[in-house]
C-alpha positions in Angstrom: -30.8 -2.9 3.0 -31.1 -4.5 -0.4 -32.3 -8.0 -1.1 -29.2 -10.3 -1.0 -27.7 -11.8 -4.1 -28.9 -15.3 -3.2 -32.4 -14.1 -2.6 -32.5 -12.1 -5.8 -31.3 -15.1 -7.8 -33.9 -17.4 -6.1 -36.7 -14.9 -6.8 -36.2 -15.2 -10.6 -36.3 -12.8 -13.5 -38.2 -10.0 -11.9 -35.7 -9.6 -9.1 -32.9 -10.0 -11.6 -34.3 -7.1 -13.7 -34.5 -4.9 -10.6 -30.9 -5.9 -9.8 -29.6 -4.8 -13.2 -31.6 -1.6 -13.0 -30.2 -0.9 -9.5 -26.7 -1.3 -10.8 -26.9 1.3 -13.5 -27.5 4.5 -11.5 -24.5 6.6 -10.6 -23.8 10.2 -9.8 -22.1 12.4 -12.3 -18.3 12.4 -11.9 -17.0 15.3 -9.9 -14.9 17.7 -11.9 -11.2 17.9 -11.0 -8.6 20.6 -11.9 -5.1 21.6 -11.2 -6.4 24.5 -9.2 -8.6 22.1 -7.2 -5.5 19.9 -6.4 -3.6 23.0 -5.3 -6.5 23.9 -3.0 -6.4 20.4 -1.4 -2.7 20.6 -0.8 -3.2 23.7 1.4 -5.9 22.1 3.7 -5.2 20.5 7.1 -5.0 16.7 6.9 -8.5 15.9 8.3 -10.2 18.5 6.0 -8.3 17.2 3.0 -9.5 13.6 3.8 -13.1 14.8 4.1 -12.8 16.8 0.8 -11.3 13.8 -1.1 -13.9 11.5 0.4 -16.7 13.7 -0.8 -15.3 13.9 -4.3 -14.6 10.2 -4.7 -18.0 9.2 -3.3 -19.7 11.5 -5.8 -17.6 10.2 -8.7 -18.2 6.5 -7.9 -21.9 6.9 -7.3 -24.0 4.5 -5.3 -24.8 4.9 -1.6 -21.9 5.1 0.9 -21.7 4.4 4.6 -18.3 5.3 6.0 -16.3 5.9 9.2 -12.7 7.2 9.4 -10.8 8.0 12.6 -7.2 9.3 12.9 -4.8 9.8 15.8 -4.7 13.4 16.8 -2.2 15.5 18.7 -3.3 14.1 22.0 -2.7 10.5 20.9 -6.4 9.7 20.9 -8.4 8.7 17.8 -10.5 11.6 16.4 -13.4 11.2 14.0 -12.6 12.5 10.5 -15.4 11.1 8.4 -18.8 9.9 9.7 -21.2 9.2 6.9 -24.3 7.3 8.0 -21.9 5.1 10.0 -24.6 3.3 12.0 -26.4 2.0 8.9 -26.7 -1.8 9.0 -25.3 -3.2 5.8 -24.4 -6.6 4.4 -20.7 -6.8 5.1 -19.9 -9.5 2.6 -16.2 -10.6 2.9 -15.4 -7.8 5.4 -17.3 -10.0 7.8 -14.5 -12.5 7.7 -12.8 -10.2 10.3 -15.6 -10.9 12.7 -15.5 -14.7 12.0 -11.7 -14.7 12.6 -12.3 -12.8 15.8 -14.6 -15.5 17.1 -12.2 -18.3 16.2 -9.3 -16.5 18.0 -11.4 -15.8 21.0 -11.9 -19.5 21.4 -8.1 -20.0 21.0 -7.6 -17.4 23.8 -9.9 -19.4 26.1 -7.9 -22.6 25.5 -10.8 -24.3 23.7 -9.0 -24.4 20.3 -5.4 -24.4 19.1 -3.9 -22.8 16.0 -2.1 -26.0 15.4 -5.2 -28.2 15.6 -5.9 -29.9 12.2 -9.1 -30.5 10.3 -9.5 -32.5 7.0 -10.3 -30.4 4.0 -13.3 -32.3 2.8 -14.5 -32.3 -0.9 -18.1 -31.6 0.1 -17.1 -28.4 2.0 -15.4 -26.7 -1.0 -16.8 -23.3 -2.2 -15.9 -21.4 -5.3 -15.5 -17.7 -5.7 -12.6 -16.0 -3.9 -9.8 -18.1 -2.5 -7.4 -20.9 -3.2 -8.8 -24.2 -1.9 -11.3 -24.8 -4.7 -8.4 -24.5 -7.2 -6.7 -27.7 -5.8 -9.1 -30.0 -7.7 -8.3 -32.7 -5.3 -8.9 -32.5 -1.5 -8.4 -34.4 1.7 -5.5 -32.5 3.2 -5.2 -32.1 6.9 -4.8 -28.4 7.5 -4.3 -26.3 10.7 -6.6 -23.7 12.1 -3.8 -21.2 11.4 -3.8 -22.4 7.8 -7.4 -21.7 7.0 -7.5 -18.4 9.0 -4.6 -17.2 6.8 -6.3 -18.2 3.7 -9.6 -16.5 4.8 -8.0 -13.2 5.6 -5.1 -13.0 3.1 -7.0 -14.2 -0.1 -10.6 -14.1 1.3 -11.0 -17.9 0.8 -14.7 -18.8 1.0 -14.1 -22.5 1.9 -12.1 -21.3 4.9 -15.3 -19.7 6.3 -16.9 -23.2 6.3 -13.8 -24.5 8.1 -14.2 -21.8 10.7 -17.8 -22.9 11.2 -16.7 -26.4 12.0 -14.8 -25.2 15.0 -17.1 -22.3 16.0 -20.7 -22.8 15.0 -22.8 -19.9 13.8 -24.7 -19.3 17.1 -21.5 -19.4 19.1 -19.9 -16.8 16.7 -22.8 -14.5 17.3 -22.6 -15.0 21.1 -18.9 -14.2 21.1 -19.5 -11.0 19.1 -22.4 -10.0 21.4 -20.2 -10.5 24.4 -17.6 -8.2 22.9 -20.2 -5.5 22.6 -21.2 -5.7 19.0 -24.9 -5.2 18.4 -25.3 -5.5 14.6 -22.2 -7.5 13.6 -23.6 -11.0 13.1 -23.4 -14.0 10.8 -26.7 -15.4 9.5 -27.3 -19.0 10.7 -28.8 -21.6 8.4 -30.2 -25.1 9.0 -26.7 -26.6 9.3 -25.3 -25.2 12.6 -21.8 -25.2 11.3 -22.6 -23.1 8.3 -23.8 -19.6 7.8 -24.0 -16.6 5.5 -21.6 -13.8 6.4 -24.3 -11.4 7.6 -24.3 -7.7 8.6 -22.4 -5.0 10.3 -22.1 -1.2 10.5 -19.2 1.1 9.7 -19.0 2.1 13.3 -18.8 -1.5 14.6 -16.2 -2.7 12.1 -14.0 0.3 12.8 -14.4 -0.3 16.5 -13.4 -3.9 16.0 -10.3 -2.8 14.0 -9.4 -0.2 16.6 -9.5 -2.7 19.4 -7.6 -5.2 17.2 -4.8 -2.7 16.6 -4.7 -1.7 20.2 -4.4 -5.3 21.4 -7.7 -5.3 23.4 -10.1 -7.2 21.1 -8.3 -10.4 21.9 -5.1 -11.3 23.7 -2.1 -9.3 22.4 -0.6 -12.4 20.8 -3.9 -13.2 18.9 -4.2 -9.6 17.8 -0.6 -9.7 16.5 -1.3 -13.0 14.6 -4.3 -11.6 12.8 -2.6 -8.2 12.0 0.4 -10.0 10.6 -1.9 -11.7 8.0 -3.9 -8.6 7.2 -0.7 -6.5 6.7 1.2 -9.0 4.5 1.8 -7.6 1.0 0.5 -10.7 -0.8 -3.0 -9.6 0.2 -5.5 -7.4 -1.6 -4.0 -4.5 -3.6 -6.7 -3.2 -5.9 -8.2 -0.7 -3.5 -6.6 1.2 -0.6 -3.1 -0.2 -1.1 -3.0 0.1 -4.9 -0.7 3.2 -5.2 1.8 2.1 -2.6 5.3 0.9 -2.3 5.8 -2.5 -0.7 6.9 -0.9 2.5 3.8 1.3 2.6 1.6 -1.7 1.9 3.1 -3.5 4.9 1.9 -0.7 7.1 -1.8 -1.2 6.2 -4.0 -4.1 7.4 -7.0 -4.3 5.1 -10.0 -6.5 4.3 -12.1 -6.1 1.1 -15.6 -7.3 0.4 -17.5 -7.4 -2.9 -20.9 -8.8 -3.9 -24.3 -7.5 -5.1 -27.9 -7.2 -4.1 -31.1 -5.7 -5.6 -29.7 -2.2 -5.1 -26.7 -3.0 -7.4 -23.0 -3.8 -6.8 -21.4 -3.5 -3.4 -17.8 -2.8 -2.8 -16.4 -2.5 0.7 -13.0 -2.1 2.3 -12.0 -1.6 5.9 -8.7 -1.5 7.7 -5.9 0.1 9.8 -2.9 2.2 8.9 0.1 2.2 11.1 2.4 5.1 11.8 6.2 5.2 11.3 6.7 3.6 14.8 4.3 0.7 14.3 1.5 2.2 16.3 -2.0 2.4 14.9 -2.6 5.8 13.4 -5.8 5.7 11.3 -8.8 3.3 10.9 -11.2 3.3 8.0 -14.4 1.6 7.0 -15.9 2.3 3.5 -19.1 0.5 2.6 -20.9 1.3 -0.7 -23.8 -0.3 -2.4 -26.2 0.6 -5.3 -23.1 0.8 -7.5 -22.9 0.3 -11.3 -20.4 -2.1 -13.1 -22.0 -5.1 -11.4 -19.7 -7.8 -12.7 -16.4 -5.9 -12.5 -14.5 -7.2 -9.5 -11.2 -5.7 -10.6 -9.3 -2.5 -10.0 -11.2 -0.5 -12.6 -14.5 -0.6 -10.7 -15.4 3.0 -9.9 -15.7 2.4 -6.1 -12.4 0.5 -6.1 -10.7 3.3 -8.0 -12.2 5.6 -5.3 -10.7 3.5 -2.6 -7.2 3.7 -4.3 -7.4 7.6 -4.3 -8.6 7.6 -0.7 -5.9 5.1 0.3 -3.1 7.4 -1.0 -4.7 10.4 0.8 -5.2 8.6 4.0 -1.7 7.2 4.1 0.0 10.5 3.3 -1.8 12.0 6.3 -0.1 9.5 8.7 3.1 8.6 6.9 5.4 10.2 9.6 3.0 9.9 12.5 4.2 8.3 15.8 2.3 7.5 19.0 4.8 6.9 21.9 2.0 6.0 24.3 0.4 3.3 22.1 -0.5 0.1 24.0 0.5 -2.2 21.1 3.0 -1.6 18.3 3.4 -4.1 15.5 5.8 -4.6 12.7 5.9 -7.2 9.9 9.0 -8.7 8.4 10.5 -6.7 5.5 9.6 -8.4 2.2 12.5 -10.1 0.6 12.3 -12.1 -2.7 13.4 -15.7 -2.5 14.5 -17.9 -5.4 14.2 -21.1 -3.6 17.0 -23.5 -2.9 
């Protein structure tokens, strides 16, 4: 696992040079052709997913750790892609799924309420992704539901600190351990209410998502609350959900994470796709590091472009899928524009 961004920056120019060097290596793009596309169209869905994954991984470069499962004819999830899925990796903002899980676990146990309010203090504000740092003035009283929504919908970094005020780092790790996660942990610091986002594995994050979609990770109402945020179409669109209609996007709950370490750029995305009846139909976790294009956090990053191709392929494989026996089925309101008034 590469030296983290903060450690690399603290180490000075030598580490920075290694960081730049690590970000320039990439595999040669895989060739594509009309004939190749015709061949893909003839393949069974699972084999087509594996073939597209292999091509996009090679084209984007870097080192990938991935896990994809899809509902089969029996109604059970079957492994489609398993690529070094037990590798422990810095999860970056994908870890916000684990943080939200810990907060909602405390809600389920009656120790916290979604309507409970905390003040948004100036000294807690973090830049980077999110919305709170854009306010320029602070002091609002905001609910737990408010900062959870900001953390999952627009990956707000300040919201992570707000979560730490209600569930300290060590308690988050204890909750995750009690739920059976071995490697999914935040990294505590001297202040017990703050932490770095820590590590996970593709297997563990897809396990978390599968249980979330099935209503067993938390209470069914808490699972539905988190899924409603993750599925809303104002969320992240550059990767898996890029080439989708608004209705298709609403059938995908996704969380993106991006940063860098001494190996190079890291671009991750994990989520759930729902079938035509609202039942979970496919779960994916794509983690990639050692990538080039270090400072590109947009849709043109090679790994993010790979995610968009994979997203279309994955969704097409479950577009008409139904699972009558699913424990939990969820829907989100149809998006309707509103002109105010």
